[in-house]
N, CA, C, O and the ligand as a Tripos MOL2 file, in Angstrom:
@<TRIPOS>MOLECULE
protein
  309   307    78     0     0
PROTEIN
NO_CHARGES

@<TRIPOS>ATOM
      1 N          83.2920  125.5120  117.6110 N.3       1 MET1
      2 CA         83.8450  125.1660  116.2910 C.3       1 MET1
      3 C          85.0490  124.2540  116.4540 C.2       1 MET1
      4 O          85.1510  123.1960  115.8340 O.2       1 MET1
      5 N          85.9520  124.7040  117.3090 N.am      2 ASN2
      6 CA         87.1570  123.9260  117.5700 C.3       2 ASN2
      7 C          86.8120  122.5810  118.2120 C.2       2 ASN2
      8 O          87.4110  121.5520  117.9000 O.2       2 ASN2
      9 N          85.8210  122.6180  119.1250 N.am      3 LYS3
     10 CA         85.4190  121.4090  119.8340 C.3       3 LYS3
     11 C          84.7780  120.4030  118.8710 C.2       3 LYS3
     12 O          85.0470  119.2030  118.9360 O.2       3 LYS3
     13 N          83.9310  120.9150  117.9840 N.am      4 ASN4
     14 CA         83.2820  120.0510  117.0030 C.3       4 ASN4
     15 C          84.3010  119.3700  116.0880 C.2       4 ASN4
     16 O          84.1830  118.1890  115.7610 O.2       4 ASN4
     17 N          85.2860  120.1390  115.6940 N.am      5 TYR5
     18 CA         86.3180  119.5910  114.8220 C.3       5 TYR5
     19 C          87.0480  118.4440  115.5210 C.2       5 TYR5
     20 O          87.3350  117.4070  114.9220 O.2       5 TYR5
     21 N          87.3410  118.6630  116.8140 N.am      6 HIS6
     22 CA         88.0480  117.6580  117.6010 C.3       6 HIS6
     23 C          87.2440  116.3560  117.6670 C.2       6 HIS6
     24 O          87.7920  115.2600  117.5440 O.2       6 HIS6
     25 N          85.9230  116.5060  117.8650 N.am      7 HIS7
     26 CA         85.0450  115.3420  117.9610 C.3       7 HIS7
     27 C          85.0240  114.5820  116.6250 C.2       7 HIS7
     28 O          85.0990  113.3540  116.5900 O.2       7 HIS7
     29 N          84.9200  115.3380  115.5390 N.am      8 PHE8
     30 CA         84.9110  114.7350  114.2080 C.3       8 PHE8
     31 C          86.2020  113.9580  113.9700 C.2       8 PHE8
     32 O          86.1890  112.8640  113.4040 O.2       8 PHE8
     33 N          87.3070  114.5340  114.4050 N.am      9 HIS9
     34 CA         88.6180  113.9160  114.2380 C.3       9 HIS9
     35 C          88.6840  112.5790  114.9760 C.2       9 HIS9
     36 O          89.2330  111.6010  114.4680 O.2       9 HIS9
     37 N          88.1170  112.5550  116.1750 N.am     10 GLN10
     38 CA         88.1020  111.3190  116.9630 C.3      10 GLN10
     39 C          87.2950  110.2270  116.2760 C.2      10 GLN10
     40 O          87.6810  109.0580  116.3000 O.2      10 GLN10
     41 N          86.1740  110.6040  115.6620 N.am     11 ILE11
     42 CA         85.3400  109.6260  114.9550 C.3      11 ILE11
     43 C          86.1190  109.0350  113.7790 C.2      11 ILE11
     44 O          86.0530  107.8330  113.5200 O.2      11 ILE11
     45 N          86.8590  109.8960  113.0700 N.am     12 CYS12
     46 CA         87.6660  109.4400  111.9390 C.3      12 CYS12
     47 C          88.7150  108.4280  112.3890 C.2      12 CYS12
     48 O          88.9020  107.3960  111.7450 O.2      12 CYS12
     49 N          89.3900  108.7200  113.4820 N.am     13 ILE13
     50 CA         90.4190  107.8040  113.9910 C.3      13 ILE13
     51 C          89.7830  106.4720  114.3850 C.2      13 ILE13
     52 O          90.3280  105.4100  114.0880 O.2      13 ILE13
     53 N          88.6390  106.5280  115.0480 N.am     14 SER14
     54 CA         87.9470  105.3070  115.4410 C.3      14 SER14
     55 C          87.5850  104.4590  114.2350 C.2      14 SER14
     56 O          87.7260  103.2360  114.2650 O.2      14 SER14
     57 N          87.1220  105.1020  113.1780 N.am     15 ALA15
     58 CA         86.7370  104.3880  111.9590 C.3      15 ALA15
     59 C          87.9350  103.7000  111.3280 C.2      15 ALA15
     60 O          87.8290  102.5620  110.8710 O.2      15 ALA15
     61 N          89.0760  104.3830  111.2980 N.am     16 VAL16
     62 CA         90.2930  103.8030  110.7220 C.3      16 VAL16
     63 C          90.7620  102.6090  111.5590 C.2      16 VAL16
     64 O          91.1140  101.5640  111.0130 O.2      16 VAL16
     65 N          90.7640  102.7680  112.8860 N.am     17 VAL17
     66 CA         91.1780  101.6750  113.7780 C.3      17 VAL17
     67 C          90.2630  100.4700  113.5860 C.2      17 VAL17
     68 O          90.7280   99.3330  113.5020 O.2      17 VAL17
     69 N          88.9710  100.7270  113.5170 N.am     18 PHE18
     70 CA         88.0060   99.6470  113.3430 C.3      18 PHE18
     71 C          88.2330   98.9280  112.0140 C.2      18 PHE18
     72 O          88.1900   97.6990  111.9540 O.2      18 PHE18
     73 N          88.4730   99.6930  110.9520 N.am     19 ALA19
     74 CA         88.6900   99.1040  109.6320 C.3      19 ALA19
     75 C          89.9480   98.2390  109.6170 C.2      19 ALA19
     76 O          89.9400   97.1390  109.0630 O.2      19 ALA19
     77 N          91.0320   98.7360  110.2270 N.am     20 LEU20
     78 CA         92.2850   97.9720  110.2870 C.3      20 LEU20
     79 C          92.0980   96.6790  111.0780 C.2      20 LEU20
     80 O          92.6070   95.6260  110.6950 O.2      20 LEU20
     81 N          91.3680   96.7720  112.1750 N.am     21 LEU21
     82 CA         91.1030   95.6060  113.0090 C.3      21 LEU21
     83 C          90.3170   94.5610  112.2220 C.2      21 LEU21
     84 O          90.6160   93.3680  112.2790 O.2      21 LEU21
     85 N          89.3130   95.0220  111.4910 N.am     22 PHE22
     86 CA         88.4700   94.1340  110.7050 C.3      22 PHE22
     87 C          89.2840   93.4430  109.6210 C.2      22 PHE22
     88 O          89.1420   92.2370  109.4170 O.2      22 PHE22
     89 N          90.1370   94.1920  108.9230 N.am     23 VAL23
     90 CA         90.9600   93.6320  107.8560 C.3      23 VAL23
     91 C          91.9310   92.6030  108.4210 C.2      23 VAL23
     92 O          92.0890   91.5210  107.8560 O.2      23 VAL23
     93 N          92.5890   92.9410  109.5470 N.am     24 SER24
     94 CA         93.5590   92.0050  110.1240 C.3      24 SER24
     95 C          92.8730   90.7290  110.6050 C.2      24 SER24
     96 O          93.4510   89.6470  110.5090 O.2      24 SER24
     97 N          91.6600   90.8380  111.1170 N.am     25 LEU25
     98 CA         90.9190   89.6480  111.5390 C.3      25 LEU25
     99 C          90.5470   88.7940  110.3390 C.2      25 LEU25
    100 O          90.6430   87.5670  110.3890 O.2      25 LEU25
    101 N          90.1210   89.4410  109.2620 N.am     26 ALA26
    102 CA         89.7180   88.7180  108.0600 C.3      26 ALA26
    103 C          90.9040   87.9620  107.4680 C.2      26 ALA26
    104 O          90.7540   86.8300  107.0070 O.2      26 ALA26
    105 N          92.0890   88.5890  107.4790 N.am     27 VAL27
    106 CA         93.2880   87.9320  106.9560 C.3      27 VAL27
    107 C          93.6980   86.7850  107.8760 C.2      27 VAL27
    108 O          94.0280   85.6930  107.4150 O.2      27 VAL27
    109 N          93.6700   87.0510  109.1910 N.am     28 ALA28
    110 CA         94.0910   86.0300  110.1530 C.3      28 ALA28
    111 C          93.1770   84.8090  110.1270 C.2      28 ALA28
    112 O          93.6150   83.6930  110.4050 O.2      28 ALA28
    113 N          91.9060   85.0240  109.7900 N.am     29 ALA29
    114 CA         90.9560   83.9230  109.7950 C.3      29 ALA29
    115 C          91.1390   82.9870  108.6140 C.2      29 ALA29
    116 O          90.5070   81.9320  108.5570 O.2      29 ALA29
    117 N          91.9860   83.3540  107.6800 N.am     30 ASP30
    118 CA         92.1450   82.5580  106.4640 C.3      30 ASP30
    119 C          93.6320   82.2970  106.2000 C.2      30 ASP30
    120 O          94.1070   82.4210  105.0710 O.2      30 ASP30
    121 N          94.3580   81.9330  107.2720 N.am     31 SER31
    122 CA         95.8040   81.8270  107.1630 C.3      31 SER31
    123 C          96.2860   80.5270  106.5230 C.2      31 SER31
    124 O          97.2870   80.5220  105.8070 O.2      31 SER31
    125 N          95.5880   79.4350  106.7760 N.am     32 TYR32
    126 CA         96.0340   78.1300  106.2810 C.3      32 TYR32
    127 C          94.8710   77.3640  105.6660 C.2      32 TYR32
    128 O          93.7460   77.4220  106.1630 O.2      32 TYR32
    129 N          95.1470   76.6480  104.5860 N.am     33 HIS33
    130 CA         94.1520   75.7760  103.9760 C.3      33 HIS33
    131 C          94.6000   74.3310  104.1120 C.2      33 HIS33
    132 O          95.7510   74.0010  103.8270 O.2      33 HIS33
    133 N          93.6820   73.4660  104.5510 N.am     34 GLY34
    134 CA         93.9920   72.0500  104.7130 C.3      34 GLY34
    135 C          93.3640   71.2140  103.6010 C.2      34 GLY34
    136 O          92.1980   71.3820  103.2450 O.2      34 GLY34
    137 N          94.1850   70.3050  103.0670 N.am     35 ASP35
    138 CA         93.7040   69.3770  102.0420 C.3      35 ASP35
    139 C          92.9510   68.2420  102.7410 C.2      35 ASP35
    140 O          93.5480   67.4620  103.4840 O.2      35 ASP35
    141 N          91.6400   68.1520  102.5020 N.am     36 VAL36
    142 CA         90.8120   67.1790  103.2160 C.3      36 VAL36
    143 C          91.1200   65.7370  102.8070 C.2      36 VAL36
    144 O          90.7850   64.8020  103.5340 O.2      36 VAL36
    145 N          91.7570   65.5530  101.6460 N.am     37 LYS37
    146 CA         92.0950   64.1920  101.1850 C.3      37 LYS37
    147 C          93.4380   63.7370  101.7410 C.2      37 LYS37
    148 O          93.5460   62.6440  102.2980 O.2      37 LYS37
    149 N          94.4650   64.5790  101.5910 N.am     38 SER38
    150 CA         95.8130   64.1730  102.0220 C.3      38 SER38
    151 C          96.1060   64.5450  103.4760 C.2      38 SER38
    152 O          97.1040   64.0980  104.0420 O.2      38 SER38
    153 N          95.2370   65.3650  104.0860 N.am     39 LYS39
    154 CA         95.4330   65.8510  105.4690 C.3      39 LYS39
    155 C          96.7370   66.6480  105.6100 C.2      39 LYS39
    156 O          97.4370   66.5470  106.6170 O.2      39 LYS39
    157 N          97.0400   67.4310  104.5890 N.am     40 ILE40
    158 CA         98.2120   68.3070  104.5980 C.3      40 ILE40
    159 C          97.7130   69.7390  104.5100 C.2      40 ILE40
    160 O          96.7940   70.0390  103.7470 O.2      40 ILE40
    161 N          98.3320   70.6390  105.3060 N.am     41 PHE41
    162 CA         97.8910   72.0410  105.2430 C.3      41 PHE41
    163 C          98.9900   72.9320  104.6660 C.2      41 PHE41
    164 O         100.1820   72.6540  104.7960 O.2      41 PHE41
    165 N          98.5420   74.0170  104.0220 N.am     42 HIS42
    166 CA         99.4290   74.9230  103.2820 C.3      42 HIS42
    167 C          99.2820   76.3520  103.7800 C.2      42 HIS42
    168 O          98.2170   76.7490  104.2530 O.2      42 HIS42
    169 N         100.3630   77.1250  103.6690 N.am     43 ASN43
    170 CA        100.2290   78.5590  103.9460 C.3      43 ASN43
    171 C          99.8270   79.3020  102.6600 C.2      43 ASN43
    172 O          99.7920   78.7190  101.5770 O.2      43 ASN43
    173 N          99.5290   80.5880  102.8040 N.am     44 ALA44
    174 CA         98.9390   81.3550  101.6960 C.3      44 ALA44
    175 C          99.8830   81.5320  100.5020 C.2      44 ALA44
    176 O          99.4290   81.8360   99.3990 O.2      44 ALA44
    177 N         101.1870   81.3460  100.7130 N.am     45 ASP45
    178 CA        102.1500   81.5050   99.6200 C.3      45 ASP45
    179 C         102.2460   80.2680   98.7280 C.2      45 ASP45
    180 O         102.7870   80.3280   97.6240 O.2      45 ASP45
    181 N         101.7170   79.1520   99.2160 N.am     46 CYS46
    182 CA        101.8940   77.8780   98.5080 C.3      46 CYS46
    183 C         101.0140   77.8020   97.2600 C.2      46 CYS46
    184 O          99.8950   78.3150   97.2400 O.2      46 CYS46
    185 N         101.5430   77.1520   96.2180 N.am     47 ARG47
    186 CA        100.7220   77.0300   94.9990 C.3      47 ARG47
    187 C          99.5830   76.0400   95.1950 C.2      47 ARG47
    188 O          98.6470   75.9950   94.3960 O.2      47 ARG47
    189 N          99.6630   75.2380   96.2720 N.am     48 ASP48
    190 CA         98.5740   74.3010   96.5680 C.3      48 ASP48
    191 C          97.5570   74.8700   97.5580 C.2      48 ASP48
    192 O          96.6280   74.1780   97.9740 O.2      48 ASP48
    193 N          97.7440   76.1450   97.9300 N.am     49 PHE49
    194 CA         96.8630   76.7760   98.9290 C.3      49 PHE49
    195 C          95.3900   76.6880   98.5300 C.2      49 PHE49
    196 O          94.5260   76.4490   99.3740 O.2      49 PHE49
    197 N          95.1110   76.8820   97.2460 N.am     50 ASN50
    198 CA         93.7280   76.8310   96.7720 C.3      50 ASN50
    199 C          93.4700   75.5990   95.9160 C.2      50 ASN50
    200 O          92.7730   75.6780   94.9040 O.2      50 ASN50
    201 N          94.0260   74.4680   96.3150 N.am     51 CYS51
    202 CA         93.8140   73.2330   95.5530 C.3      51 CYS51
    203 C          92.3550   72.7790   95.6870 C.2      51 CYS51
    204 O          91.6240   73.2470   96.5600 O.2      51 CYS51
    205 N          91.9520   71.8630   94.8090 N.am     52 LYS52
    206 CA         90.5400   71.4410   94.7630 C.3      52 LYS52
    207 C          90.0490   70.8590   96.0770 C.2      52 LYS52
    208 O          88.9080   71.0920   96.4740 O.2      52 LYS52
    209 N          90.9080   70.1020   96.7550 N.am     53 SER53
    210 CA         90.4800   69.4680   98.0140 C.3      53 SER53
    211 C          90.9390   70.2340   99.2520 C.2      53 SER53
    212 O          90.7940   69.7500  100.3750 O.2      53 SER53
    213 N          91.5040   71.4540   99.0430 N.am     54 CYS54
    214 CA         91.9240   72.2800  100.1810 C.3      54 CYS54
    215 C          90.7390   73.0730  100.7140 C.2      54 CYS54
    216 O          90.6660   74.2920  100.5570 O.2      54 CYS54
    217 N          89.8170   72.3630  101.3430 N.am     55 LEU55
    218 CA         88.5530   72.9790  101.7480 C.3      55 LEU55
    219 C          88.5250   73.3740  103.2290 C.2      55 LEU55
    220 O          87.6850   74.1650  103.6570 O.2      55 LEU55
    221 N          89.4520   72.8120  103.9940 N.am     56 GLU56
    222 CA         89.4920   73.1300  105.4230 C.3      56 GLU56
    223 C          90.2830   74.4200  105.6210 C.2      56 GLU56
    224 O          91.3470   74.5990  105.0280 O.2      56 GLU56
    225 N          89.7540   75.3270  106.4650 N.am     57 ILE57
    226 CA         90.4330   76.5990  106.7110 C.3      57 ILE57
    227 C          90.8110   76.6800  108.1840 C.2      57 ILE57
    228 O          89.9810   76.4510  109.0640 O.2      57 ILE57
    229 N          92.0790   77.0110  108.4420 N.am     58 PHE58
    230 CA         92.5780   77.1240  109.8130 C.3      58 PHE58
    231 C          93.0620   78.5370  110.0860 C.2      58 PHE58
    232 O          93.6330   79.1940  109.2160 O.2      58 PHE58
    233 N          92.8220   78.9990  111.3260 N.am     59 GLU59
    234 CA         93.3190   80.3110  111.7250 C.3      59 GLU59
    235 C          94.7880   80.2340  112.1340 C.2      59 GLU59
    236 O          95.5600   81.1570  111.8740 O.2      59 GLU59
    237 N          95.1660   79.1390  112.7680 N.am     60 THR60
    238 CA         96.5540   78.9680  113.2010 C.3      60 THR60
    239 C          97.0270   77.5780  112.8100 C.2      60 THR60
    240 O          96.2150   76.6830  112.5740 O.2      60 THR60
    241 N          98.3650   77.3940  112.7400 N.am     61 ARG61
    242 CA         98.8860   76.0750  112.3810 C.3      61 ARG61
    243 C          98.6310   75.0730  113.5040 C.2      61 ARG61
    244 O          98.5230   73.8720  113.2550 O.2      61 ARG61
    245 N          98.5360   75.5650  114.7390 N.am     62 ASP62
    246 CA         98.2260   74.6910  115.8700 C.3      62 ASP62
    247 C          96.8500   74.0430  115.7140 C.2      62 ASP62
    248 O          96.6630   72.8740  116.0490 O.2      62 ASP62
    249 N          95.8930   74.8140  115.2040 N.am     63 ASP63
    250 CA         94.5470   74.2700  114.9750 C.3      63 ASP63
    251 C          94.6100   73.1000  113.9990 C.2      63 ASP63
    252 O          93.9390   72.0840  114.1840 O.2      63 ASP63
    253 N          95.4220   73.2550  112.9620 N.am     64 ALA64
    254 CA         95.5410   72.2140  111.9370 C.3      64 ALA64
    255 C          96.1980   70.9620  112.5100 C.2      64 ALA64
    256 O          95.7200   69.8480  112.2970 O.2      64 ALA64
    257 N          97.2890   71.1530  113.2350 N.am     65 ILE65
    258 CA         98.0390   70.0290  113.8010 C.3      65 ILE65
    259 C          97.1970   69.2850  114.8370 C.2      65 ILE65
    260 O          97.2330   68.0580  114.9310 O.2      65 ILE65
    261 N          96.4390   70.0640  115.6100 N.am     66 GLU66
    262 CA         95.6120   69.4830  116.6670 C.3      66 GLU66
    263 C          94.6070   68.4530  116.1360 C.2      66 GLU66
    264 O          94.3210   67.4680  116.8160 O.2      66 GLU66
    265 N          94.0800   68.6660  114.9480 N.am     67 ILE67
    266 CA         93.1080   67.7070  114.4160 C.3      67 ILE67
    267 C          93.7390   66.7560  113.4030 C.2      67 ILE67
    268 O          93.0380   66.1110  112.6240 O.2      67 ILE67
    269 N          95.0760   66.6760  113.4200 N.am     68 GLY68
    270 CA         95.7500   65.6220  112.6670 C.3      68 GLY68
    271 C          96.2950   65.9980  111.2990 C.2      68 GLY68
    272 O          96.6650   65.1170  110.5230 O.2      68 GLY68
    273 N          96.3520   67.2940  110.9840 N.am     69 TYR69
    274 CA         96.9410   67.7140  109.7050 C.3      69 TYR69
    275 C          98.4580   67.8570  109.8430 C.2      69 TYR69
    276 O          98.9730   68.2020  110.9060 O.2      69 TYR69
    277 N          99.1680   67.5770  108.7200 N.am     70 ARG70
    278 CA        100.6230   67.7240  108.6950 C.3      70 ARG70
    279 C         100.9970   68.9250  107.8310 C.2      70 ARG70
    280 O         100.3270   69.2050  106.8380 O.2      70 ARG70
    281 N         102.0840   69.6510  108.2100 N.am     71 PRO71
    282 CA        102.4950   70.7900  107.3760 C.3      71 PRO71
    283 C         103.0330   70.3240  106.0250 C.2      71 PRO71
    284 O         103.6980   69.2910  105.9380 O.2      71 PRO71
    285 N         102.7420   71.0860  104.9790 N.am     72 CYS72
    286 CA        103.2240   70.7740  103.6280 C.3      72 CYS72
    287 C         104.7580   70.8360  103.5960 C.2      72 CYS72
    288 O         105.3590   71.6910  104.2470 O.2      72 CYS72
    289 N         105.3830   69.9350  102.8440 N.am     73 LYS73
    290 CA        106.8480   69.9220  102.7750 C.3      73 LYS73
    291 C         107.3830   71.0060  101.8410 C.2      73 LYS73
    292 O         108.5550   71.3740  101.9250 O.2      73 LYS73
    293 N         106.5330   71.5180  100.9540 N.am     74 LYS74
    294 CA        106.9810   72.5600  100.0180 C.3      74 LYS74
    295 C         106.9540   73.9530  100.6440 C.2      74 LYS74
    296 O         107.9340   74.6940  100.5680 O.2      74 LYS74
    297 N         105.8230   74.3030  101.2630 N.am     75 CYS75
    298 CA        105.6940   75.6640  101.8080 C.3      75 CYS75
    299 C         106.0690   75.7510  103.2840 C.2      75 CYS75
    300 O         106.2330   76.8470  103.8200 O.2      75 CYS75
    301 N         106.2040   74.6040  103.9420 N.am     76 LYS76
    302 CA        106.6190   74.5430  105.3670 C.3      76 LYS76
    303 C         105.8830   75.5600  106.2450 C.2      76 LYS76
    304 O         106.5090   76.4600  106.8060 O.2      76 LYS76
    305 N         104.5590   75.4220  106.3690 N.am     77 PRO77
    306 CA        103.7940   76.3860  107.1790 C.3      77 PRO77
    307 C         104.1050   76.2510  108.6850 C.2      77 PRO77
    308 O         103.5460   76.9860  109.4990 O.2      77 PRO77
    309 ZN        102.0820   73.7790  100.5590 Zn       78 ZN78
@<TRIPOS>BOND
     1     1     2 1
     2     2     3 1
     3     3     4 2
     4     3     5 am
     5     5     6 1
     6     6     7 1
     7     7     8 2
     8     7     9 am
     9     9    10 1
    10    10    11 1
    11    11    12 2
    12    11    13 am
    13    13    14 1
    14    14    15 1
    15    15    16 2
    16    15    17 am
    17    17    18 1
    18    18    19 1
    19    19    20 2
    20    19    21 am
    21    21    22 1
    22    22    23 1
    23    23    24 2
    24    23    25 am
    25    25    26 1
    26    26    27 1
    27    27    28 2
    28    27    29 am
    29    29    30 1
    30    30    31 1
    31    31    32 2
    32    31    33 am
    33    33    34 1
    34    34    35 1
    35    35    36 2
    36    35    37 am
    37    37    38 1
    38    38    39 1
    39    39    40 2
    40    39    41 am
    41    41    42 1
    42    42    43 1
    43    43    44 2
    44    43    45 am
    45    45    46 1
    46    46    47 1
    47    47    48 2
    48    47    49 am
    49    49    50 1
    50    50    51 1
    51    51    52 2
    52    51    53 am
    53    53    54 1
    54    54    55 1
    55    55    56 2
    56    55    57 am
    57    57    58 1
    58    58    59 1
    59    59    60 2
    60    59    61 am
    61    61    62 1
    62    62    63 1
    63    63    64 2
    64    63    65 am
    65    65    66 1
    66    66    67 1
    67    67    68 2
    68    67    69 am
    69    69    70 1
    70    70    71 1
    71    71    72 2
    72    71    73 am
    73    73    74 1
    74    74    75 1
    75    75    76 2
    76    75    77 am
    77    77    78 1
    78    78    79 1
    79    79    80 2
    80    79    81 am
    81    81    82 1
    82    82    83 1
    83    83    84 2
    84    83    85 am
    85    85    86 1
    86    86    87 1
    87    87    88 2
    88    87    89 am
    89    89    90 1
    90    90    91 1
    91    91    92 2
    92    91    93 am
    93    93    94 1
    94    94    95 1
    95    95    96 2
    96    95    97 am
    97    97    98 1
    98    98    99 1
    99    99   100 2
   100    99   101 am
   101   101   102 1
   102   102   103 1
   103   103   104 2
   104   103   105 am
   105   105   106 1
   106   106   107 1
   107   107   108 2
   108   107   109 am
   109   109   110 1
   110   110   111 1
   111   111   112 2
   112   111   113 am
   113   113   114 1
   114   114   115 1
   115   115   116 2
   116   115   117 am
   117   117   118 1
   118   118   119 1
   119   119   120 2
   120   119   121 am
   121   121   122 1
   122   122   123 1
   123   123   124 2
   124   123   125 am
   125   125   126 1
   126   126   127 1
   127   127   128 2
   128   127   129 am
   129   129   130 1
   130   130   131 1
   131   131   132 2
   132   131   133 am
   133   133   134 1
   134   134   135 1
   135   135   136 2
   136   135   137 am
   137   137   138 1
   138   138   139 1
   139   139   140 2
   140   139   141 am
   141   141   142 1
   142   142   143 1
   143   143   144 2
   144   143   145 am
   145   145   146 1
   146   146   147 1
   147   147   148 2
   148   147   149 am
   149   149   150 1
   150   150   151 1
   151   151   152 2
   152   151   153 am
   153   153   154 1
   154   154   155 1
   155   155   156 2
   156   155   157 am
   157   157   158 1
   158   158   159 1
   159   159   160 2
   160   159   161 am
   161   161   162 1
   162   162   163 1
   163   163   164 2
   164   163   165 am
   165   165   166 1
   166   166   167 1
   167   167   168 2
   168   167   169 am
   169   169   170 1
   170   170   171 1
   171   171   172 2
   172   171   173 am
   173   173   174 1
   174   174   175 1
   175   175   176 2
   176   175   177 am
   177   177   178 1
   178   178   179 1
   179   179   180 2
   180   179   181 am
   181   181   182 1
   182   182   183 1
   183   183   184 2
   184   183   185 am
   185   185   186 1
   186   186   187 1
   187   187   188 2
   188   187   189 am
   189   189   190 1
   190   190   191 1
   191   191   192 2
   192   191   193 am
   193   193   194 1
   194   194   195 1
   195   195   196 2
   196   195   197 am
   197   197   198 1
   198   198   199 1
   199   199   200 2
   200   199   201 am
   201   201   202 1
   202   202   203 1
   203   203   204 2
   204   203   205 am
   205   205   206 1
   206   206   207 1
   207   207   208 2
   208   207   209 am
   209   209   210 1
   210   210   211 1
   211   211   212 2
   212   211   213 am
   213   213   214 1
   214   214   215 1
   215   215   216 2
   216   215   217 am
   217   217   218 1
   218   218   219 1
   219   219   220 2
   220   219   221 am
   221   221   222 1
   222   222   223 1
   223   223   224 2
   224   223   225 am
   225   225   226 1
   226   226   227 1
   227   227   228 2
   228   227   229 am
   229   229   230 1
   230   230   231 1
   231   231   232 2
   232   231   233 am
   233   233   234 1
   234   234   235 1
   235   235   236 2
   236   235   237 am
   237   237   238 1
   238   238   239 1
   239   239   240 2
   240   239   241 am
   241   241   242 1
   242   242   243 1
   243   243   244 2
   244   243   245 am
   245   245   246 1
   246   246   247 1
   247   247   248 2
   248   247   249 am
   249   249   250 1
   250   250   251 1
   251   251   252 2
   252   251   253 am
   253   253   254 1
   254   254   255 1
   255   255   256 2
   256   255   257 am
   257   257   258 1
   258   258   259 1
   259   259   260 2
   260   259   261 am
   261   261   262 1
   262   262   263 1
   263   263   264 2
   264   263   265 am
   265   265   266 1
   266   266   267 1
   267   267   268 2
   268   267   269 am
   269   269   270 1
   270   270   271 1
   271   271   272 2
   272   271   273 am
   273   273   274 1
   274   274   275 1
   275   275   276 2
   276   275   277 am
   277   277   278 1
   278   278   279 1
   279   279   280 2
   280   279   281 am
   281   281   282 1
   282   282   283 1
   283   283   284 2
   284   283   285 am
   285   285   286 1
   286   286   287 1
   287   287   288 2
   288   287   289 am
   289   289   290 1
   290   290   291 1
   291   291   292 2
   292   291   293 am
   293   293   294 1
   294   294   295 1
   295   295   296 2
   296   295   297 am
   297   297   298 1
   298   298   299 1
   299   299   300 2
   300   299   301 am
   301   301   302 1
   302   302   303 1
   303   303   304 2
   304   303   305 am
   305   305   306 1
   306   306   307 1
   307   307   308 2
@<TRIPOS>SUBSTRUCTURE
     1 MET1         2 RESIDUE 1 A MET
     2 ASN2         6 RESIDUE 1 A ASN
     3 LYS3        10 RESIDUE 1 A LYS
     4 ASN4        14 RESIDUE 1 A ASN
     5 TYR5        18 RESIDUE 1 A TYR
     6 HIS6        22 RESIDUE 1 A HIS
     7 HIS7        26 RESIDUE 1 A HIS
     8 PHE8        30 RESIDUE 1 A PHE
     9 HIS9        34 RESIDUE 1 A HIS
    10 GLN10       38 RESIDUE 1 A GLN
    11 ILE11       42 RESIDUE 1 A ILE
    12 CYS12       46 RESIDUE 1 A CYS
    13 ILE13       50 RESIDUE 1 A ILE
    14 SER14       54 RESIDUE 1 A SER
    15 ALA15       58 RESIDUE 1 A ALA
    16 VAL16       62 RESIDUE 1 A VAL
    17 VAL17       66 RESIDUE 1 A VAL
    18 PHE18       70 RESIDUE 1 A PHE
    19 ALA19       74 RESIDUE 1 A ALA
    20 LEU20       78 RESIDUE 1 A LEU
    21 LEU21       82 RESIDUE 1 A LEU
    22 PHE22       86 RESIDUE 1 A PHE
    23 VAL23       90 RESIDUE 1 A VAL
    24 SER24       94 RESIDUE 1 A SER
    25 LEU25       98 RESIDUE 1 A LEU
    26 ALA26      102 RESIDUE 1 A ALA
    27 VAL27      106 RESIDUE 1 A VAL
    28 ALA28      110 RESIDUE 1 A ALA
    29 ALA29      114 RESIDUE 1 A ALA
    30 ASP30      118 RESIDUE 1 A ASP
    31 SER31      122 RESIDUE 1 A SER
    32 TYR32      126 RESIDUE 1 A TYR
    33 HIS33      130 RESIDUE 1 A HIS
    34 GLY34      134 RESIDUE 1 A GLY
    35 ASP35      138 RESIDUE 1 A ASP
    36 VAL36      142 RESIDUE 1 A VAL
    37 LYS37      146 RESIDUE 1 A LYS
    38 SER38      150 RESIDUE 1 A SER
    39 LYS39      154 RESIDUE 1 A LYS
    40 ILE40      158 RESIDUE 1 A ILE
    41 PHE41      162 RESIDUE 1 A PHE
    42 HIS42      166 RESIDUE 1 A HIS
    43 ASN43      170 RESIDUE 1 A ASN
    44 ALA44      174 RESIDUE 1 A ALA
    45 ASP45      178 RESIDUE 1 A ASP
    46 CYS46      182 RESIDUE 1 A CYS
    47 ARG47      186 RESIDUE 1 A ARG
    48 ASP48      190 RESIDUE 1 A ASP
    49 PHE49      194 RESIDUE 1 A PHE
    50 ASN50      198 RESIDUE 1 A ASN
    51 CYS51      202 RESIDUE 1 A CYS
    52 LYS52      206 RESIDUE 1 A LYS
    53 SER53      210 RESIDUE 1 A SER
    54 CYS54      214 RESIDUE 1 A CYS
    55 LEU55      218 RESIDUE 1 A LEU
    56 GLU56      222 RESIDUE 1 A GLU
    57 ILE57      226 RESIDUE 1 A ILE
    58 PHE58      230 RESIDUE 1 A PHE
    59 GLU59      234 RESIDUE 1 A GLU
    60 THR60      238 RESIDUE 1 A THR
    61 ARG61      242 RESIDUE 1 A ARG
    62 ASP62      246 RESIDUE 1 A ASP
    63 ASP63      250 RESIDUE 1 A ASP
    64 ALA64      254 RESIDUE 1 A ALA
    65 ILE65      258 RESIDUE 1 A ILE
    66 GLU66      262 RESIDUE 1 A GLU
    67 ILE67      266 RESIDUE 1 A ILE
    68 GLY68      270 RESIDUE 1 A GLY
    69 TYR69      274 RESIDUE 1 A TYR
    70 ARG70      278 RESIDUE 1 A ARG
    71 PRO71      282 RESIDUE 1 A PRO
    72 CYS72      286 RESIDUE 1 A CYS
    73 LYS73      290 RESIDUE 1 A LYS
    74 LYS74      294 RESIDUE 1 A LYS
    75 CYS75      298 RESIDUE 1 A CYS
    76 LYS76      302 RESIDUE 1 A LYS
    77 PRO77      306 RESIDUE 1 A PRO
    78 ZN78       309 GROUP 0 **** ****
């Protein structure tokens, strides 16, 4: 009885860890949006983050800079 409970508890912890990992990956994968017309990228706080031409998505600011995007002057990503 005690052993079964312990096993169940471990499964619960694993599920929580997995869920947190999944959520953090999903958030990290959508950190910056790049404007394909102006070649400027924004962070998630910027009001231009979801602009009409902000179709490029970057995981890190280095990814954006590497392919020629410049950081927005308003949100300073
Ligand atoms: Zn911006």
